[in-house]
Structure formats: structure tokens, C-alpha cells
N, C-alpha and C positions, 0 to 999 in steps of 0.2 A: 595482446592476449586474445586468443580465440575462445568463443563461448562454446562449451561442451553441451550444456542443457539449460533450458528455461522452463520453469514450472510454477504452479500456484499463482497464475495471473488473475488479478481482479481490478476492476475499475475503482478509482478512489473518489470519483464524483459522479453525479447523475448526468453531467454533460459529456462524459466519456472523453475528456481531454488529457487524462493521465491514468496509467495503471501501474500497480506494484507487481513485482514478481520476484522469484528467487532465481539467481544465476549461478551456474557452476562453470568455471573456466577450465580449459584443458590443462592437465597437470596439477590441478588443485582438487582436493576432496572436501573443501570447505565452501558450502553454499553462501552466497552473498545476497542480501536484499538489494533491490534496485527499483527506482521509480522512473518510469519512462513517460516523459511529458511532451505533449504535442507541440509546444512552443519551441522545443529543441530540434524537432524534425526539420531537416534541411540545413541545420546549423552544425550539428554534431553527427558525423557519419555513423558512429556505432548506435546512436539513438535512432537515427533514420532507418537503419537496417533492422533493428529490433522491432521498431514500431510497425514497419511494413510487413515483416514476417509474422508478427503476432496478429495483426488484423487479417492476414491471409489464412490464419488458422494453423500455421506451422507448429505451434506449441500447444495446440488444443484450444478449447474455448476460453474466453476471458469472462470470469464470473461477474455477474451484475453487481453494481454498487449497492451496498447495504448501509443505510444511515445508522449512525450510532444511537444507542438508546437515549431517551430524554431523561434527565435527572431533575428532581425537584430540589430547590434550594430552601424550601420551607421545612420547618420541623415536622417530623413524622409522628403520628399518634403513638402513644405508649413509649416514647423515647425520652430520656431525661434531658432537661434543659439546664445547663450550667450557667449561672450568672455570677458576676463578680470575679475577683482575682483568686486564684488558687496557688498555694505555696506547697512545696514539698518539704 
């Protein structure tokens, strides 16, 4: 299958060893998510082509990695705390 378009590229880690993107194949109107990983470059020809084209800027810029928000596992103020078993 030939790739018709690649868009929404973004790094998935701060080391820039993998990026996610959306792919559309020729003859299909359904976009597909894809992760392009540097360890597959040189091993899988389609990954190698995609990686090299993306780094050359053929699909536009690759958005920087944004770390996920940190969540607290502690009880938040003014939130009810349920103890013991509950039955319906």
C-alpha cells in the first residue's frame, strides 16, 4: 500500500526515538494511527522511508514531546472518603 498523506506528527518521548502520526493510504479515506520507532529503522523498509521523510520535513514539523500531567494518588481536600464495604 502506498501512503497518500502523513500528518499530526508528534514525538512520544523526550529522546526523540519515536513519533506518532496519522496515515492515509491511497484508495482509503480512513486515517490510521501509526507509531514510527527508531529501532525499526533499517529493519522495516516502510518505517525507514517514513522516518527519513519525516525527519527531512516532508510532512511538516514534528511537534515536541509534551509530558502527561502528574496526578496525585492522595485524597483531595473536600472530597468524600469512603471506608468499609458498600452494598447495593
